[in-house]
Structure formats: structure tokens, C-alpha cells
C-alpha positions in Angstrom: -6.8 8.0 -19.9 -8.7 5.4 -18.7 -10.5 4.2 -15.2 -10.6 2.2 -12.2 -14.0 1.6 -12.6 -15.7 -0.8 -15.2 -18.9 1.5 -15.2 -20.5 4.2 -13.0 -22.5 1.8 -11.2 -19.9 0.2 -9.7 -17.7 3.9 -9.2 -20.4 4.8 -6.8 -21.1 1.2 -4.9 -17.3 1.9 -4.1 -17.3 5.3 -3.3 -20.5 4.6 -0.6 -18.8 1.8 0.6 -15.2 3.8 1.1 -17.9 6.7 2.5 -19.8 4.4 5.1 -16.3 2.5 6.3 -15.2 5.6 7.4 -18.0 7.1 9.2 -18.1 4.1 11.1 -14.5 4.3 12.5 -13.9 4.3 15.9 -11.0 7.0 16.4 -11.1 10.5 15.2 -10.1 11.2 12.0 -9.6 14.2 9.5 -10.6 14.1 5.9 -9.0 16.4 3.3 -7.9 16.1 -0.2 -5.5 17.7 -2.8 -5.8 18.8 -6.3 -3.3 17.8 -8.1 -2.4 17.2 -11.7 -3.8 13.8 -11.6 -6.7 15.5 -10.4 -8.6 15.5 -6.7 -6.8 13.1 -4.1 -8.3 11.8 -0.9 -6.4 11.7 1.8 -7.8 10.7 5.8 -4.9 11.4 8.8 -5.0 10.7 12.4 -2.9 11.5 15.4 -0.1 13.8 16.6 3.3 14.3 16.6 6.3 15.6 15.1 7.3 13.4 12.5 4.7 12.6 10.0 4.0 9.1 8.1 2.2 8.8 5.1 1.0 5.5 4.3 0.7 4.5 0.8 -2.0 1.6 0.2 -1.2 -1.7 -2.1 -3.6 -2.4 -5.3 -7.1 -2.1 -5.0 -6.5 -1.1 -1.2 -7.4 2.4 0.4 -7.3 4.4 3.4 -11.2 3.2 4.2 -9.6 -0.5 3.8 -6.4 0.2 5.9 -8.2 1.8 8.9 -6.9 -0.5 11.1 -3.3 0.6 9.8 -3.9 4.1 10.2 -5.4 3.6 13.9 -2.1 1.0 14.6 0.2 3.9 13.4 -1.3 7.1 14.5 -1.0 5.9 18.3 2.5 6.5 18.0 2.9 9.1 14.9 0.8 11.6 12.8 -0.1 9.4 10.0 -1.9 10.4 6.2 -3.4 7.6 4.1 -3.2 8.6 0.7 -6.0 7.2 -1.4 -3.7 6.7 -4.7 -5.6 8.0 -8.4 -6.6 4.9 -10.6 -7.5 2.8 -7.4 -10.7 2.1 -6.1 -11.4 4.3 -3.5 -12.1 8.5 -3.3 -9.3 9.7 -5.4 -9.7 10.5 -8.8 -10.3 7.1 -10.7 -8.5 7.4 -13.9 -4.7 6.5 -14.9 -2.4 5.9 -17.8 -1.5 2.9 -19.6 2.0 3.9 -19.0 4.5 4.4 -17.1 2.2 4.3 -14.2 5.1 4.4 -11.4 6.8 7.5 -13.0 3.3 9.4 -13.2 2.6 8.4 -9.2 6.8 9.8 -8.1 5.0 13.1 -9.8 1.2 13.0 -8.4 2.9 11.8 -4.2 5.6 15.0 -4.5 2.2 17.0 -5.7 0.4 15.6 -2.5 3.4 16.3 0.0 3.6 19.8 -1.1 0.0 20.1 -0.8 0.0 18.6 2.5 3.2 20.9 3.2 4.6 17.6 4.7 8.2 17.5 5.8 10.8 14.5 6.9 7.6 12.2 5.9 8.3 8.8 6.7 6.7 6.6 3.6 5.2 3.6 4.6 4.5 1.3 1.5 2.8 -1.9 0.8 3.0 -4.0 -2.2 2.2 -1.5 -4.8 2.3 1.1 -2.4 6.0 0.4 -1.8 7.1 0.8 -5.5 5.2 3.7 -5.2 7.2 4.9 -2.6 10.6 3.6 -4.0 9.4 5.3 -6.9 8.9 8.9 -5.2 11.9 11.2 -5.4 10.8 14.4 -3.2 13.0 15.8 -1.1 10.2 16.2 1.6 11.2 11.8 1.9 13.4 11.4 4.9 13.0 7.9 4.9 10.8 4.4 3.5 9.2 1.3 5.6 8.4 -1.1 2.8 5.8 -4.3 3.4 5.9 -7.1 0.9 7.1 -4.8 -1.3 6.8 -5.1 -5.2 9.5 -2.7 -7.2 12.3 -5.3 -6.5 11.0 -8.2 -8.7 8.3 -9.3 -10.7 5.6 -10.9 -8.4 4.9 -14.8 -8.6 2.0 -16.2 -9.5 1.7 -20.0 -9.0 -1.0 -22.3 -10.5 -3.2 -22.7 -7.4 -3.6 -18.5 -7.2 -3.8 -18.6 -10.5 -7.0 -20.4 -10.7 -8.0 -18.8 -7.7 -8.0 -15.5 -9.2 -9.2 -16.1 -12.0 -12.2 -17.4 -10.4 -12.6 -14.9 -8.9 -12.5 -12.7 -11.5 -15.1 -14.1 -13.6 -17.3 -14.5 -10.6 -16.5 -12.6 -7.6 -18.5 -14.0 -5.0 -18.0 -14.4 -1.3 -16.6 -17.7 -1.4 -14.5 -17.2 -4.6 -13.4 -14.0 -2.3 -12.5 -16.1 0.5 -10.8 -18.8 -1.9 -8.2 -16.2 -3.1 -7.9 -14.4 0.6 -7.0 -17.8 2.0 -3.4 -18.0 -0.1 -2.7 -14.3 0.6 -2.7 -15.1 4.6 -1.1 -17.8 6.8 -2.3 -21.4 6.2 -4.7 -22.0 8.9 -5.5 -18.7 9.1 -9.0 -17.1 8.2 -8.9 -13.7 5.8 -11.2 -10.8 7.5 -14.3 -10.4 6.7 -13.7 -7.1 6.0 -11.8 -7.6 2.8 -13.6 -10.4 1.9 -16.3 -7.9 2.0 -14.1 -5.4 0.0 -12.6 -7.6 -2.5 -15.9 -8.8 -3.4 -17.2 -5.4 -4.7 -13.8 -4.7 -6.0 -14.2 -7.6 -8.6 -17.3 -7.0 -9.7 -17.1 -3.3 -9.7 -13.5 -2.7 -11.2 -11.0 -3.5 -13.7 -7.8 -5.3 -12.4 -4.2 -3.5 -12.2 -1.3 -5.7 -13.4 1.7 -5.6 -11.0 4.4 -3.2 -11.5 7.2 -4.3 -12.9 11.0 -4.0 -11.3 12.1 -0.6 -10.7 15.8 0.3 -12.1 18.3 -1.0 -10.1 20.4 2.9 -10.7 17.5 4.6 -8.8 16.7 1.8 -6.2 20.7 2.6 -5.2 19.7 6.1 -4.7 16.8 5.2 -2.7 19.4 3.7 -0.6 20.5 6.6 0.6 18.1 7.3 3.1 17.0 5.2 6.1 14.7 2.3 4.7 14.1 -1.1 6.2 12.1 -3.8 4.3 9.7 -6.9 5.3 7.4 -9.4 4.1 5.6 -12.6 5.3 6.9 -15.8 5.6 4.0 -17.4 3.4 3.8 -14.5 0.9 3.3 -16.1 -2.5 3.7 -13.0 -4.4 6.9 -12.5 -3.2 8.6 -15.3 -1.5 11.2 -14.7 0.9 13.5 -17.0 -1.1 13.5 -14.7 -3.7 12.5 -11.2 -2.4 15.6 -10.9 0.3 18.2 -11.7 -2.6 17.0 -9.2 -4.7 16.5 -6.8 -1.8 20.1 -7.1 -0.8 21.5 -7.3 -4.2 20.2 -4.1 -5.3 19.6 -1.5 -1.9 22.2 -3.9 0.5 20.4 -4.1 2.8 19.0 -6.9 4.9 14.8 -7.8 5.2 12.6 -8.6 8.0 10.5 -12.2 7.6 7.5 -11.3 9.6 6.4 -15.0 10.3 3.1 -16.3 10.3 1.9 -13.6 7.7 1.0 -13.7 3.8 0.8 -11.1 1.6 -2.0 -9.3 3.4 -0.6 -8.2 6.5 -4.4 -8.6 8.7 -4.6 -6.3 12.4 -3.2 -9.2 14.5 -0.1 -8.4 12.8 0.3 -4.5 12.8 2.4 -4.3 15.6 5.1 -5.6 13.2 4.5 -3.3 11.0 4.7 -0.3 14.0 7.5 -2.0 14.8 9.5 -1.6 11.7 8.3 1.9 10.8 9.3 2.6 14.4 13.0 1.3 13.1 13.1 3.5 10.4 11.7 6.7 12.1 14.5 6.6 14.9 17.5 6.2 12.1 16.1 9.7 10.7 15.5 11.2 14.3 19.4 9.9 14.4 20.8 11.4 11.1 19.1 14.3 11.9 20.7 14.9 15.3 24.0 14.3 13.6 
């Protein structure tokens, strides 16, 4: 199977960046690995409590980059972030050429079994949301999906396409910042951590195409569990005017629109993510108590 990295030097640089970022965390963390049919999977956890949250990051992201998400969620619930295999991070870098969402379904089920997690609420962002939708483990009790792939094909307008091409050809901090400005709301600057990370990503990693929409019959089955969907008002990949009707049509759910937010959820907007997750956990608890 192909690997996400261009070469071994790039793999070492990415792994070192992640290790250093995790070491600088200012809140208590627990690290673990789970052996799966896709190799070794890295997990980072924090928090205590009853209902476990499992966060599945988006394309090119991992636990080290999403530490602000982990901190915000772990203040309310025990939370584990999965470094997806085939993505840059601390897990196995190999990935299949085809049927990746089916592959991720199996791997996530193995991870949940490996950590003996029950009544899990999956929190998926972008690609991670498509993985959360594809996942059919009986250990899953609900889903919170933010800027979710899996419902429709992602949009790529001309300005975004040009900025992406420049970043891929020359992954400098300047080109990365220009690209990420299109990931956030107008007038907002992308966080420097994401700029640093995406610059490294462009230099060291191969690109991953966005996942296709999931089959309608699978999405209909996923609607049987508590679920909440949200998207940023200024998301250029998943414009609300297109995403909201797609979610309504496939799983008969009204989505929430985060005001003044783009595709990239910055730390200042994580309260809205926590609120969305709380909505799903309340619904899960209500079903259990019936």
C-alpha cells in the first residue's frame, strides 16, 4: 500500500513535530497505541467521566494539531483523539488506493474494541466526519459532525484552487498562510500552529483526495442514532447553501450553522463545538434512560 509521506526524512520530520507538540501540552494527557489490521494506531486521551468522546480529525490533521479540541472536550467528557492511519501523524502511514472509507470503518471498529469503549460519541471533522459516518460499530451511540465530508462532493472555487496549487508547488509559510486565509472567516487570520503544520505537511506529504459522498442507504441507517451536524457560515469547501439541503435530504436532519466560521475551526470557536457535542450526548442519555 502507498504511504502518505514523500520520503523517510519527511516521515521523521512530521513525527518529531507531533511528539514535540504533544510534549508542550499544558494539560494532562495519556498516550496509547492499538494494534490493528492497518498497523499501529496512536491515541491521545484526556479527561474523566462516563460518556466517552472519540474525536476523528480531518484530512492532514491528527491529535497533535487538534490539542485545543482535545482540551476543550476533555473539560466535559473523557476524550480520545485517533491519529488515522494513512494520514500524517503518529499512526501507520500506509493507506489503500481504493475503498478507503470502508477500510476506515473496519479500523475504527478495531480501535474502539482495543480501548474497550462503550456508548461512544464520535466527533468527526471534515474527512473525520465521513469516517464517523462510515463507521458502523455497535459501540457507537451517537455522532457530532462538523464541516462533514460524506454528504456531498467538496467544492473547490477558482481562487481556492490557485492557492492550493501554489501551496503544493511551493509550501512556504507565505503560501500556506494565503491558503489558510480561505479556510477561516473573512478578516480572520489562521492560527500560527496551523500555518506551521500545513507548511510542513506540504513539504513532506502526498495529498489526499476528498472522500466521495457515502451511499444514501448507508446514510439512512446512520440516521437511526442521535446525530448533530454543523458547518461554518463561510465554509468554502462545504457551503451551507449546498450542505444543509444534502443533510436534510439524506438523514432528515436540520444542520446548525456556526456564524463567523470557515472550514477550519479555530480555538476561539470551540465552545460551539462543545455545545454541539453536548446536544448529542444529552440525546444519547435520554435514549438510555427511557
